[in-house]
C-alpha positions as CSV (number, residue, x, y, z in Angstrom):
1,X,-8.8,3.2,7.9
2,X,-7.2,-0.2,8.8
3,X,-10.2,-2.1,7.3
4,X,-9.9,-0.4,3.9
5,X,-6.1,-0.9,4.0
6,X,-6.4,-4.7,4.6
7,X,-9.2,-5.0,2.0
8,X,-7.1,-3.3,-0.7
9,X,-4.1,-5.4,0.0
10,X,-6.2,-8.6,0.1
11,X,-7.7,-7.8,-3.3
12,X,-4.3,-6.8,-4.7
13,X,-3.1,-10.4,-4.0
14,X,-6.4,-11.9,-5.2
15,X,-6.1,-10.1,-8.5
16,X,-2.7,-11.6,-8.9
17,X,-4.0,-15.2,-8.4
18,X,-3.2,-15.7,-4.8
19,X,-5.3,-17.6,-2.3
20,X,-5.7,-15.2,0.7
21,X,-6.6,-15.9,4.3
22,X,-7.2,-12.9,6.6
23,X,-6.2,-13.3,10.2
24,X,-8.1,-11.1,12.6
25,X,-6.7,-10.6,16.1
26,X,-8.2,-12.8,18.8
27,X,-8.9,-11.9,22.4
28,X,-6.1,-14.1,23.8
29,X,-3.6,-12.4,21.4
30,X,-4.8,-9.0,22.6
31,X,-4.2,-10.0,26.2
32,X,-0.7,-11.1,25.3
33,X,0.0,-7.9,23.5
34,X,0.4,-9.6,20.1
35,X,-0.5,-7.0,17.4
36,X,-1.6,-9.3,14.6
37,X,-4.9,-7.7,13.5
38,X,-3.6,-6.8,10.0
39,X,-2.1,-10.1,8.8
40,X,-2.7,-11.9,5.6
41,X,-1.5,-15.4,4.6
42,X,-1.1,-15.6,0.8
43,X,-0.3,-18.5,-1.4
44,X,0.2,-18.6,-5.2
45,X,-2.2,-20.6,-7.2
46,X,0.4,-21.7,-9.8
47,X,3.5,-23.7,-9.4
48,X,6.4,-22.4,-7.4
49,X,8.9,-20.3,-9.4
50,X,12.6,-21.1,-9.3
51,X,13.8,-17.5,-9.0
52,X,13.5,-15.5,-5.8
53,X,11.6,-12.2,-5.9
54,X,13.5,-8.9,-5.3
55,X,13.3,-7.2,-1.9
56,X,11.1,-4.3,-3.1
57,X,8.2,-6.1,-4.8
58,X,6.5,-4.8,-8.0
59,X,3.4,-6.4,-9.6
60,X,5.5,-8.2,-12.2
61,X,7.6,-9.9,-9.4
62,X,4.6,-11.5,-7.6
63,X,4.7,-14.7,-9.7
64,X,8.1,-15.4,-8.0
65,X,6.5,-15.1,-4.5
66,X,4.9,-18.5,-3.8
67,X,3.8,-18.2,-0.1
68,X,4.0,-15.4,2.4
69,X,2.7,-13.9,5.6
70,X,1.8,-10.2,4.9
71,X,1.4,-7.4,7.4
72,X,0.0,-4.0,6.5
73,X,1.6,-0.9,8.2
74,X,0.4,1.7,5.7
75,X,0.8,4.8,7.8
76,X,-0.3,7.0,5.0
77,X,0.7,10.2,6.7
78,X,4.4,9.3,6.7
79,X,7.2,8.3,4.4
80,X,9.4,5.5,5.8
81,X,12.5,7.5,6.4
82,X,15.3,5.8,8.4
83,X,14.2,7.7,11.5
84,X,10.7,6.3,11.2
85,X,12.0,2.8,10.9
86,X,14.5,3.2,13.8
87,X,11.8,4.5,16.1
88,X,9.3,1.8,15.2
89,X,10.5,-1.7,16.1
90,X,6.9,-2.9,15.6
91,X,7.7,-3.0,11.9
92,X,9.6,-6.2,12.5
93,X,6.5,-7.9,14.0
94,X,5.8,-9.7,10.7
95,X,9.1,-11.5,11.1
96,X,8.7,-12.2,14.8
97,X,8.7,-15.8,16.3
98,X,5.0,-15.4,17.2
99,X,4.0,-14.6,13.6
100,X,6.3,-17.2,12.1
101,X,4.8,-19.9,14.4
102,X,1.3,-18.8,13.5
103,X,2.2,-18.9,9.7
104,X,3.6,-22.3,10.1
105,X,0.3,-23.5,11.6
106,X,-1.6,-21.9,8.8
107,X,0.6,-23.1,5.9
108,X,1.6,-26.5,7.4
109,X,5.2,-25.8,6.2
110,X,8.0,-23.5,7.2
111,X,8.9,-22.3,3.7
112,X,7.3,-18.9,3.4
113,X,8.4,-15.3,3.2
114,X,7.6,-12.2,5.3
115,X,6.1,-9.2,3.4
116,X,5.5,-5.7,4.9
117,X,3.2,-3.3,3.1
118,X,4.1,0.3,3.8
119,X,3.1,3.8,2.5
120,X,6.2,4.7,0.6
121,X,10.0,4.9,0.9
122,X,11.9,8.2,0.6
123,X,12.7,9.1,-3.0
124,X,16.3,10.2,-2.4
125,X,18.8,7.4,-2.8
126,X,20.7,7.5,0.5
127,X,17.7,7.6,2.9
128,X,15.9,5.1,0.7
129,X,18.8,2.6,0.9
130,X,19.2,3.2,4.6
131,X,15.5,2.6,5.3
132,X,15.7,-0.7,3.3
133,X,18.8,-1.8,5.2
134,X,17.0,-1.1,8.5
135,X,13.9,-3.1,7.5
136,X,16.2,-6.0,6.5
137,X,17.8,-5.8,9.9
138,X,14.3,-6.2,11.4
139,X,14.0,-9.5,9.5
140,X,11.5,-8.2,6.9
141,X,12.2,-10.2,3.7
142,X,10.1,-8.1,1.2
143,X,8.3,-4.8,1.1
144,X,5.5,-3.4,-1.1
145,X,4.8,0.3,-1.4
146,X,1.1,1.2,-1.2
147,X,1.2,3.5,-4.2
148,X,2.8,0.8,-6.3
149,X,0.1,-1.6,-5.3
150,X,-2.7,0.9,-6.2
151,X,-1.2,1.8,-9.5
152,X,-0.9,-1.9,-10.3
153,X,-4.6,-2.5,-9.4
154,X,-5.7,0.3,-11.6
155,X,-3.7,-1.0,-14.5
156,X,-5.2,-4.5,-14.1
157,X,-8.8,-3.3,-13.8
158,X,-11.0,-2.9,-16.9
159,X,-13.0,0.3,-17.1
160,X,-15.7,-1.6,-19.0
161,X,-16.0,-4.5,-16.5
162,X,-18.3,-4.7,-13.5
163,X,-16.7,-5.4,-10.1
164,X,-19.9,-4.8,-8.1
165,X,-19.3,-7.6,-5.5
166,X,-16.2,-5.7,-4.4
167,X,-16.9,-2.1,-3.3
168,X,-13.1,-1.3,-3.4
169,X,-12.5,-2.6,-6.9
170,X,-15.7,-1.0,-8.2
171,X,-14.6,2.3,-6.8
172,X,-11.2,2.1,-8.5
173,X,-12.9,1.0,-11.7
174,X,-15.2,4.0,-11.7
175,X,-12.2,6.4,-11.1
176,X,-10.6,4.8,-14.1
177,X,-13.8,4.8,-16.2
178,X,-14.3,8.5,-15.8
179,X,-10.6,9.3,-16.3
180,X,-10.1,10.8,-12.9
181,X,-6.7,9.2,-12.5
182,X,-3.9,9.4,-14.9
183,X,-2.4,6.2,-16.3
184,X,0.2,4.7,-13.9
185,X,-0.1,7.7,-11.6
186,X,-2.5,8.4,-8.7
187,X,-2.9,12.0,-9.6
188,X,-6.4,13.4,-9.7
189,X,-7.3,15.6,-12.7
190,X,-9.6,17.9,-10.8
191,X,-7.8,20.8,-8.9
192,X,-6.7,20.0,-5.4
193,X,-5.1,23.4,-4.6
194,X,-7.2,26.3,-3.2
195,X,-8.6,28.7,-5.8
196,X,-6.7,32.0,-6.0
197,X,-8.5,35.0,-4.5
198,X,-10.9,36.7,-6.8
199,X,-9.8,40.1,-8.0
200,X,-12.7,42.6,-8.5
201,X,-12.9,44.9,-11.6
202,X,-10.7,47.9,-11.5
203,X,-12.7,51.2,-11.2
204,X,-11.2,54.6,-11.9
205,X,-12.4,56.9,-9.1
206,X,-10.5,60.0,-10.2
207,X,-12.7,63.1,-10.4
208,X,-11.9,65.4,-13.3
209,X,-11.8,69.2,-12.6
210,X,-14.3,70.8,-15.0
211,X,-12.0,73.8,-15.4
212,X,-9.3,71.6,-16.9
């Protein structure tokens, strides 16, 4: 699962005109316990924007993000409730001194942001705000929700184009081509719920008395 996560995030940034370098964990880092196997270093192709991007990134905000180290912690089985963030200090790894030092060596400068890709935040206002505050306390500068990212990619892909060099983009394009996902929503049109039990025909088994 981790490989497809990192591939989708990589191609999301490439679609938005970023140069992308994938960092795979090395043996010496594994021995030191550094969990950096899902890091990307991204840099905008165009000139640097004057405005800073918001904390929760949307596709239309990316032009304001010039350079960043990105870590993918999708955890698709969970929403990032405050309890999940509080019990998972590893979420601050992308903002750790080790990762910042690595990013400085990659970019050659110390002007870059830290971005964390997660599954999704709670929809309710209070736990959503609390989870964001906790992620900020960990040093994470921006977050991207996985569903937002996928919806953006589907919007950008053309159903008539061919993305064969990329298996992930080609799969998304085919889902769009055959109208299997609704516009801006990752909802499949074919039924996902179990079929109701089949009810057999009703048969009248009453025996009439011939004397009646």
